[in-house]
Structures are given as structure tokens and as C-alpha cells.
C-alpha positions in Angstrom: -20.7 -31.6 41.3 -22.1 -28.2 40.5 -24.2 -28.2 37.2 -22.9 -25.8 34.6 -25.5 -24.1 32.4 -23.7 -23.7 29.1 -26.2 -21.4 27.7 -25.8 -19.0 30.6 -22.0 -19.4 30.3 -22.4 -18.0 26.7 -24.2 -15.0 28.1 -27.8 -16.0 27.1 -30.8 -16.1 29.4 -33.1 -18.7 27.8 -36.1 -18.1 30.2 -35.8 -14.3 30.2 -37.4 -14.1 33.7 -35.3 -11.1 34.7 -36.4 -9.3 31.5 -40.1 -9.9 32.3 -39.6 -8.8 35.9 -37.8 -5.6 35.1 -40.3 -4.4 32.4 -43.5 -5.8 34.1 -44.6 -2.3 35.3 -44.1 -0.7 31.9 -46.0 -3.2 29.8 -49.7 -2.8 28.9 -51.5 -6.1 28.9 -55.2 -6.7 29.2 -54.9 -10.5 28.9 -52.2 -11.7 31.3 -52.9 -15.4 30.8 -52.5 -15.2 27.0 -49.2 -16.0 25.2 -48.5 -12.4 24.0 -49.3 -9.0 25.4 -52.7 -7.8 24.1 -54.6 -4.5 24.7 -58.1 -3.4 24.0 -58.4 -0.8 21.2 -59.8 2.3 22.9 -61.3 3.6 19.6 -62.9 0.5 18.2 -65.2 -1.5 20.5 -64.7 -5.2 20.5 -61.3 -5.0 18.9 -57.9 -5.8 20.4 -54.3 -5.3 19.0 -50.8 -6.4 19.7 -47.3 -5.7 18.4 -44.6 -8.2 18.4 -40.9 -8.2 17.5 -38.5 -11.0 17.1 -35.8 -12.2 14.7 -33.7 -15.2 13.7 -31.2 -14.6 16.5 -27.7 -16.0 16.0 -28.9 -18.2 13.1 -27.8 -15.3 10.9 -24.2 -15.9 12.0 -24.5 -19.6 10.9 -25.9 -18.4 7.6 -22.9 -16.1 7.1 -20.5 -19.0 7.9 -22.5 -21.2 5.5 -22.3 -18.6 2.7 -18.6 -18.1 3.1 -18.0 -21.8 2.9 -20.5 -22.7 0.1 -21.0 -19.4 -1.8 -24.8 -20.1 -1.8 -26.6 -16.7 -1.4 -30.0 -18.3 -1.1 -29.1 -19.4 2.4 -29.9 -15.9 3.6 -33.6 -16.3 2.6 -34.1 -18.6 5.6 -33.5 -15.6 7.9 -36.9 -14.3 6.7 -38.6 -17.6 7.5 -37.3 -17.6 11.0 -37.8 -13.9 11.8 -41.4 -13.9 10.4 -42.4 -17.2 11.9 -41.1 -16.2 15.3 -43.6 -13.4 15.2 -46.5 -14.9 13.4 -46.4 -18.0 15.5 -46.4 -16.1 18.7 -49.3 -13.8 17.8 -51.3 -16.7 16.3 -50.9 -18.6 19.6 -53.1 -15.8 21.1 -55.7 -15.8 18.3 -54.4 -13.1 15.9 -55.4 -15.1 12.8 -58.2 -13.3 11.0 -57.4 -9.6 11.2 -54.8 -7.3 9.5 -51.1 -7.7 9.9 -48.6 -5.0 9.2 -44.9 -5.9 8.9 -41.6 -4.0 9.2 -38.1 -5.2 9.5 -34.7 -4.0 11.0 -31.3 -4.9 9.6 -28.3 -4.0 11.6 -25.2 -4.9 9.6 -21.4 -4.6 9.3 -21.0 -4.1 5.6 -17.2 -4.2 6.0 -17.4 -7.9 6.9 -20.4 -9.0 4.9 -21.8 -8.8 1.3 -24.6 -6.4 2.2 -26.2 -6.1 -1.2 -26.4 -9.9 -1.7 -28.0 -10.4 1.7 -30.6 -7.7 1.2 -31.6 -9.0 -2.3 -32.2 -12.5 -0.8 -34.2 -11.1 2.1 -36.4 -9.0 -0.3 -37.0 -12.1 -2.4 -38.1 -14.2 0.5 -40.3 -11.5 2.0 -42.3 -11.5 -1.2 -42.5 -15.3 -1.3 -43.7 -15.6 2.3 -46.3 -12.9 2.0 -47.6 -15.0 -0.9 -47.6 -18.1 1.2 -49.5 -16.5 4.1 -52.1 -14.9 1.7 -52.6 -18.3 0.1 -53.4 -19.7 3.6 -56.0 -16.9 4.2 -54.0 -14.4 6.2 -54.4 -10.6 5.7 -50.7 -10.0 5.2 -50.9 -7.3 2.6 -48.7 -4.6 4.2 -44.9 -4.5 4.4 -43.8 -1.0 5.3 -40.1 -1.5 5.0 -38.2 -0.6 8.1 -34.6 0.3 9.1 -31.3 -0.8 7.6 -28.4 0.5 9.7 -24.7 0.3 8.9 -23.1 -0.3 12.3 -19.4 -1.2 11.8 -18.4 -0.2 15.3 -21.3 -1.8 17.1 -22.1 -5.0 15.1 -19.5 -7.6 14.0 -21.8 -9.4 11.6 -25.5 -8.8 11.3 -28.9 -8.8 13.2 -32.2 -9.3 11.4 -35.5 -8.6 13.2 -39.1 -8.3 12.2 -42.0 -6.5 13.8 -45.7 -7.3 13.3 -48.6 -5.1 14.3 -51.9 -7.1 14.4 -55.6 -6.6 15.1 -58.3 -9.1 16.0 -61.8 -9.3 17.3 -62.0 -9.8 21.0 -64.1 -12.9 20.5 -61.3 -14.5 18.5 -58.6 -14.2 21.2 -57.1 -17.4 22.7 -57.0 -16.0 26.2 -54.9 -18.7 27.9 -57.6 -19.4 30.5 -56.3 -23.0 31.0 -58.3 -25.2 33.5 -57.4 -28.2 35.6 -58.2 -31.3 33.7 -57.3 -29.8 30.3 -55.3 -32.1 28.0 -52.0 -31.0 26.4 -51.2 -31.9 22.8 -48.1 -31.2 20.8 -47.3 -30.9 17.1 -43.8 -32.2 16.1 -41.2 -29.6 15.1 -39.4 -32.0 12.8 -40.4 -33.8 9.6 -41.8 -32.2 6.5 -45.0 -30.1 6.6 -47.3 -29.9 3.6 -45.9 -26.6 2.4 -42.2 -27.3 3.1 -39.8 -28.3 0.3 -37.3 -30.1 2.6 -37.2 -32.1 5.8 -36.9 -30.0 8.9 -34.5 -31.0 11.7 -36.9 -29.3 14.2 -34.5 -26.9 15.8 -36.5 -23.8 15.2 -34.8 -20.5 16.4 -33.8 -21.1 20.0 -30.6 -22.7 21.4 -28.8 -22.0 18.1 -25.9 -20.2 19.7 -25.2 -23.3 21.8 -25.7 -25.6 18.8 -23.4 -23.8 16.4 -20.7 -23.1 19.1 -20.5 -26.7 20.2 -20.8 -28.3 16.8 -18.8 -26.1 14.3 -15.1 -26.6 13.9 -12.6 -24.7 16.0 -10.8 -23.8 12.8 -13.6 -21.4 11.9 -12.7 -19.2 14.9 -9.4 -18.5 13.3 -10.7 -18.3 9.7 -13.6 -15.9 10.6 -12.7 -14.2 13.9 -15.5 -11.7 13.6 -18.0 -14.5 13.8 -16.8 -15.7 17.1 -15.6 -13.5 20.0 -14.2 -14.6 23.3 -16.2 -17.3 25.0 -18.4 -17.8 22.0 -15.5 -19.2 19.9 -16.3 -22.4 18.1 -15.6 -25.5 20.1 -16.7 -28.4 17.8 -15.2 -30.6 15.1 -17.6 -30.4 12.2 -17.4 -28.5 8.9 -20.4 -26.9 7.3 -20.9 -29.7 4.7 -20.1 -32.6 7.0 -22.9 -35.3 7.1 -22.7 -37.3 10.3 -24.8 -40.4 10.2 -27.1 -39.3 13.0 -28.5 -36.4 10.9 -29.9 -38.8 8.3 -28.6 -37.1 5.2 -28.5 -33.5 6.4 -25.3 -31.6 6.6 -24.5 -30.1 10.1 -25.2 -26.6 8.8 -28.5 -27.6 7.1 -29.7 -29.1 10.4 -28.8 -26.0 12.4 -30.4 -23.8 9.7 -33.7 -25.7 9.3 -36.3 -22.9 9.4 -38.8 -22.3 12.2 -41.9 -23.9 10.9 -44.7 -21.4 10.0 -46.9 -22.4 13.0 -49.4 -19.7 12.3 -50.6 -21.7 9.3 -51.2 -24.7 11.6 -52.9 -22.7 14.3 -55.2 -21.0 11.8 -56.3 -24.4 10.5 -57.0 -25.5 14.1 -59.1 -22.5 14.8 -61.0 -22.9 11.6 -61.6 -26.5 12.2 -62.8 -25.9 15.8 -65.1 -23.1 14.6 -66.5 -25.3 11.8 -67.4 -27.9 14.5 -68.8 -25.3 16.9 -66.2 -26.1 19.6 -63.7 -23.2 19.4 -64.4 -22.5 23.1 -62.7 -25.8 23.9 -59.4 -24.3 22.9 -57.9 -22.7 26.0 -54.2 -22.0 25.3 -51.3 -22.4 22.8 -47.6 -22.2 23.3 -45.0 -21.8 20.6 -42.0 -23.5 22.2 -39.2 -21.0 21.5 -37.3 -19.3 24.4 -37.7 -21.7 27.3 -37.9 -24.7 25.1 -40.2 -27.5 26.2 -41.1 -25.5 29.4 -42.4 -22.5 27.4 -46.0 -23.4 28.2 -45.4 -21.9 31.6 -46.1 -18.5 30.0 -49.8 -19.5 29.5 -52.5 -19.5 32.1 -52.3 -19.0 35.8 -51.9 -21.5 38.7 -51.4 -24.5 36.4 -49.1 -27.5 36.6 -48.4 -28.8 33.1 -47.5 -32.4 33.2 -46.0 -33.5 29.8 -44.7 -36.9 28.7 -42.2 -36.0 26.0 -41.4 -38.2 23.1 -37.8 -39.2 22.1 -36.1 -36.0 20.9 -35.3 -35.8 17.1 -31.7 -36.5 16.0 -30.5 -32.9 15.9 -31.1 -32.6 19.7 -29.4 -35.9 20.4 -26.5 -34.8 18.3 -26.2 -31.4 20.1 -26.4 -33.1 23.5 -23.8 -35.8 22.7 -21.3 -33.3 21.3 -21.8 -30.6 23.9 -22.2 -32.7 27.1 -25.1 -30.4 28.1 -27.4 -32.1 30.6 -30.7 -33.3 29.2 -32.5 -31.1 31.8 -30.8 -28.0 30.2 -31.6 -29.3 26.7 -35.3 -29.4 27.4 -35.1 -25.8 28.8 -33.1 -24.5 25.9 -34.7 -26.4 23.0 -38.2 -27.5 22.0 -36.7 -31.0 21.8 -39.2 -32.2 19.2 -42.5 -30.4 20.0 -42.9 -27.1 18.2 -46.3 -26.0 19.7 -48.4 -27.1 22.6 -52.1 -27.0 22.3 -54.2 -27.0 25.5 -57.9 -27.7 25.5 -60.9 -29.4 27.0 -60.7 -33.1 27.7 -63.2 -33.9 24.9 -63.1 -36.5 22.1 -64.4 -33.9 19.6 -61.5 -31.6 20.4 -58.9 -34.4 20.0 -60.5 -35.5 16.7 -60.3 -32.0 15.3 -56.6 -31.8 16.1 -56.0 -35.2 14.5 -57.7 -34.0 11.3 -55.5 -30.9 11.1 -52.4 -32.9 11.8 -53.2 -35.2 8.9 -54.0 -32.3 6.6 -50.7 -30.5 7.3 -48.6 -33.7 7.5 -47.2 -33.0 11.0 -47.2 -35.6 13.7 -49.5 -35.0 16.7 -48.7 -36.2 20.3 -51.0 -36.4 23.3 -48.5 -35.1 25.9 -50.3 -34.9 29.2 -52.7 -33.1 31.5 -53.1 -29.9 33.4 -53.5 -29.8 37.2 -54.2 -26.9 39.6 -51.3 -25.4 41.5 -52.4 -24.2 44.9 -49.8 -21.4 45.1 -51.2 -19.9 41.8 -47.8 -20.2 40.0 -47.3 -22.1 36.8 -45.1 -25.2 36.8 -44.0 -27.6 34.1 -43.1 -31.2 34.8 -41.5 -33.0 31.9 -41.4 -36.8 31.9 -38.7 -37.5 29.3 -36.7 -40.5 28.1 -33.8 -39.1 30.1 -35.5 -38.3 33.4 -38.2 -36.2 35.0 -37.5 -32.5 35.1 -39.5 -29.7 36.6 -39.4 -25.9 36.3 -41.3 -22.9 37.7 
């Protein structure tokens, strides 16, 4: 029987290989093994910079549905957590931790369908809160330069919210992605409750959400809110926003889908500081924030490496999505992080492992030793996942 990739069926390319292939010749990048594109500053010796843009994806559609059903305007604040973390986590994974960050945002909205002013007020409140959180944790996040708010009633059915961050760093602080055979792979859990978080996190982050909401939310919502579901993306599930299935351990279905992407930059900064304090920062070879590409995202780091990872049991939200959607576990691990928010790759050294354990204890996030790196003779990267549901591999 031919396997059906439900994410592709919904019109989404989780791995984005074609995108990278098409734009490869246009992109400037002096560090091809790093997690994000980085260039040397031609005017300031020893300095590099990057610019990164991402958003909360289709989570905003779930927020709109949640708001219409509950009338809770604060649900829109989470869009800022996701959009900012999807940027800060990625650039932090390449070492942009101690230099200046400049932030802008883009809101594309259909104000005929949505309460535009309510949404913007909540976004403004959360931007202020998060800038405070990052400053408290030692980041130079002092500049928010506004952005673009576009009313697009003929182009957008609901809303798109994106954030862009320009960042600078010293060349010596970059995490270049020069992974070596024999390196050990560690992972920090995406679920639970980090030290700064007010509520338990399901661990879903901001990828796979289209699949999750389409397969879980009630078909009735397609009729009730047709502008939130077009064509093949119509809701297929049986759950209402406030339903609390036992598997979610007290969370409503909507709360589980909308759990924010953890602010991984805070964790990564603490790791870097800890390693520098111990004089072993050079042992850190690569970091992956497991968003697009899920548990196989680490393939974006390094060159000619086989990443062999033994994955823990996925948290309940992923078991719930899989059981309700019928998606194969192989696709689940490619579309979702499945419980590991970031991978940390470094030297096989007890001092390095001890430093990661100390950070994990400090931030209240579980740490896993996942596996090892091996050399790949054909110079391509490959990920082999040993999961509770089988062994899956992907180039």
C-alpha cells in the first residue's frame, strides 16, 4: 500500500528541500555548516551578522478559533511567543547570544473577518513582556522598530503574523556546526514546565500545527467559520476547543495545540555561558532547534554526518495527534519534534555532559542523551531515528 503523506496532502513541505535548492545560488552564507545563514561584516573586522524571519504559522488560525469560542483575547499573546522564539531560537543555535538584536514584525490581516484592534493590542502587550524577559536573561534586545501592518481582505482569509530579527555577534562566539564523528547528541525536552513558564507545555512548538488542528478540531467548525478552513484544509476531527480528553492530562485540545514554542535562546545562552565559565566552549560543535523537519532537523547542521538518535517516548500531544489522524509514526517524526525541542552536539567528554546536566537542572527541563555522530562517506548528512515505533532514516 502506498504511503500517504498527510502534511504534503495539505499543501505543506515540512522539509523545504525544494526551497533551499531553488534559492541556494542567491543566498550569502559564510558558514554553510551552521544552523542559520551567517555572513562576515565587511566593515567591522571579527564581526558577523544574520537576519532571520519566521512566525507562528497556522497557529494563529487556531488562536482565532479559540477566541471566537471562548472570547479570551489574551490567547493572541501567544502568537508573539511563537514568532519571536522561532527566530531567537534559530539564531541562538548558531551563537547569536551576546550581540545586539533588532526586531520588526509583519501583520497581514483580514479585518473584515477578525477583531483587528483587539489582536494588535494583545500583540503589543506581549512584545513588551517578552523584551523584558529576554533582557532579564542578559540579551541585548533593546530595539523594536515596528514593522508592517497590511489590510489584505482579498488576499488573506484570516491573518499571518511574522517577526524578523537582525543580529550581530563576534566571530569567536559563532557555533559553526563543525560536527565531528564521535560527537555525542543530547536533547532537551520540548514539554514540561521551564523555570520561566507559567503553565505546563505540551511540547508541540510551531511545526505540524496545520496537521494537528485539521485532524483534531471538530468538522462543525468548518461550517461555523468557513474562512478558517478552505478546501482540503477543512476540519476533520471530533473535538471542540474546550474538550479535555484524558490523554492530554488536564489540558484542553486547544491549549495543547497552542502551547508556545519554548524560548530556547534562554537555554542556549545558559549553555554557552556555562561552557565558557568552565573553559570548554570549544567542545560545543552544533545545535539544532527542531522545527521544520521535526526530529530530523539536525540534518541541517554539519557536513557528512550520520546522526544516530534513540528517541524517548513522545509526549501525549503527539500520541494524541497520531491516534486521531492515522499518520504513520515515520511521518510524525519528520513533521513534529516528538518531544525533543533542541539537539545539542558536542565532544564526547564528561565535562561537557556535566555542564549540560547543570543547565537542565537550572532551567527545569529534562535532558536526554540521544546518541552519537558517525562519518558519512558520501559527505551528505543522514538522520537515523531509533524510536519506540520503529527505526526511521532520512537524508
